N, C-alpha and C positions, 0 to 999 in steps of 0.2 A: 263612497258606495254605500246604498242604505236598503234594508228592506229585501234582500236575498238569502237564498237557501245556504249557498256559502259565498264566501266574498272571492277569494281569488285560489285557484287550483293548479296542482300539476295533472292528477286523478288520472292516470294510467287506467283504473279501475279493473285492476288485475297485474300480472307479470306483464313484463315490456316486452314488445311484437318479438315473436321468434322465439321466446325463452325457450329451453335453457340456453340454445343459440343464437342469442340477442341479434336483432340487426344494428350495428352500429352506430347508423345514422337514424336511428329512432330511440335509442336511449336518452331517459331524461336525463340533463346532466348539464352544470354548470348553467343555473337558472336564479337570478336574483327577483324577490319582492321588496321593495323598498318605498318607502315616502307614502304610503297609503294612510286614507281615513274610512275604517269600516265599521259600518253600525248597526247594529238590530239583526243580526243572522240567525237563520231558522237551524243551523247546523254549525259549522267554524267559520271564523274569520279568512284561516290560512290554513289551506290542506297541500302540502307535500306529497301527499298519499302516491305512490307508485315508482317517487323519484328514485336515481340510482346516488350520485354522489354529486358532490360540489353544489348543495344547494342551499342558499341563504335567504332570510326572513327577516328584514333588521328595519330600524327606524319606523315603523306603521304602529299605527293606533286601532285599538282593536276595542269595540263598547258593545255590551250587550249580545254577548256569542250564548245561543243554548245551549251548545252541545260540544263546547269545547274549543277556546280561541285558538290554540298551536296545534295542528292535527298531523301526525306523521304515522300513518296506516297504510301501507308499509312504508320503510326505506330501503332500498335493496343495497344494503353494505355503507352508505352514507361516505364521507360525513354530511349531516346536514345543520347548518348553523342557525339558531336563533337567537338575536341580541339586540339590544338597545329598542326594543319594542314594549310599547304601555298597553296593559290590557286591565279592562274594568267591567265588573259584573261577568264571570262566568260561572252560573248557578249550578253547574252539571260538573263543573271543574276545570281549570283553565289548560292544563296539558294532557293532549289526546295522543297518547304513545303506546301503540298497539301491534299485535301482528306480528310479531319477531322482528320487529323493525330494529337498526343499530347503528352505531355511530350518530348519537345525537348529542350536539354541544348546546347549553343553554347559558349565555352570558349575558350580566347587564339589564336584565329586563325589571319592570316593575310591572307587578301582577296583583290586581285585588279581585281574588277569587282562589279558594284553595287548587294547589297543586297536587293532582292525580296522576302518575306516570306508570306505563307500563302495563303487562310485562315489555321489556324489550332489554336490548344488549348493548352494554357500552354506551352509558348515559353519564354526562358527566356536566355538572352545575358550578357555577360560579358567579360572584358578584350579583345576585339575583336578590331583589325585596319582592317578597312574598307576604302578603296580607289576607289574613281569613277574612270571610263573608258570614259565615255560619250557615254554609250549605252542607259541609261535612264535617265531624270532629277532627280529625289531623289537618294540620294548614298544609303539611308537606308528607305524602305518602307514595313511596317510590318502590316499585316490583322490576327486579333485573334477572337477568340469568346470569350475569357476568359479576363477579366479585372484584374487579377492577373500576366497577361504575365508583362514581365518585361525586362528594358535595362539600363546598369550602368557600369560606369567605361569603356566605349567603345571609341575610337579614329577613326575620320572621315575624310577624304579627299572630300568635296563635289564638283560637277561640276562646275567649273565657271560660273557667268551670270547666275545664274539659279533659278527663284524665289522662287520655293520650293524645298528644299532639302533635307528633310525627311516627312514621313508620318506614321500617327500611326492610324490604325483604330480599333477601340475597344468599345463592349457594355460600355456606360457610368455607373459609379458609382452609385448605387441604382436603376437598373433597372435592371429586372428580365424576363427571357426567359417565353413566353408562347408559348405551343404547343396545336395543336389540331389532332385528328386522324381524318382520313375520314370520321369516322361515328358522327364526332363531338362532340367527348368526350372533359370532363370538363377539363379546364385548369391544368397543372401541377404545384403545390407550392413549392415554396423554403422550406430551412430546416428552416426557421423562421415561416413556416406557413403561409404566407404571400403570397396570389398570385397575379401573373404580372396584374390583371386588377385593384387591390386596392392597391398594393405596394407604398408608396410615391415617386415621381421621375419618376414613370412609363410612364407617358405621358410627358416626359420633351420633349422640342424642338429639332427638326433636325438640327444638324449643315449647318450652310448656305454652306458650300462649298461642301459637297457629303454626302449623306447618302445610305450605304449598306441594304438592309433589307433584314432579313432572312424569306422570308414568310411563313405562316402555312401551312400543306397540305390540308387545306381545300382553300388556293388559295389567299384570300384578307384581313385576318385578321390583322387591324389595329395594336392591341397591339403587334404583333410578335416582335422578337429581332431587335433591331437597332443596327445598327455599327457606331460610329460617327467616323469622320476623323478628324484630326487635321494638318493645315496646318503650318507647322516650316518654318520660311526663316535664313537664316545666310545672317549677316551684318557686313562687317569688321570692323566698328567704334564702333557697339552694341551687337556684339556676337550673340546669338540665342533669337529668339523672336517669340511667338507662336500666331496666330490669337486665 
């Protein structure tokens, strides 16, 4: 498949039919995209946008994708699996995971192009090879709403001579979200029964590099969720160091 806007899509262009009371036989689920060669897309090679659960994108090749090779925008609960894919030349970032998606599992992919993902929830990265191509400073930058998102056993080639090769933006451990409705309803407590205003660590100091604040509906609640950015540097003689 060559020279299209998108390659292969779920693309419900919004919430599933009938939401919030979904029509069962119209919920996008149990879909496989595999064994495809896709080249020169104006947007994305693969869009799982609007999918619900058990969607797999695997053993595909994607070349020259202008706006993100693998798109999850959004995924309603997941899981969505992307594994054993080859991506080459994604100048605006290879991973397009946004709009409150959750349940994204990225395994065993080879990607030439920086990985910039999020904000989403429950992202898991394993055994991927990601090689920077000079489009952005960090080779791998993730923003997640959940501190149990994780990345391990991956290999990277950072861009040379860049101060910051990696970013991981996540709520700090021990910090619970506090939400208020427009009517000013009480904050939502976490499963332990301790609310965001008095949970130990809820007032932890913001990281000195950057703070992304998820504001409450009321607009200025300082106890709303905070995302902490860690700045990671690669030094040839020392390996990886973290501020």
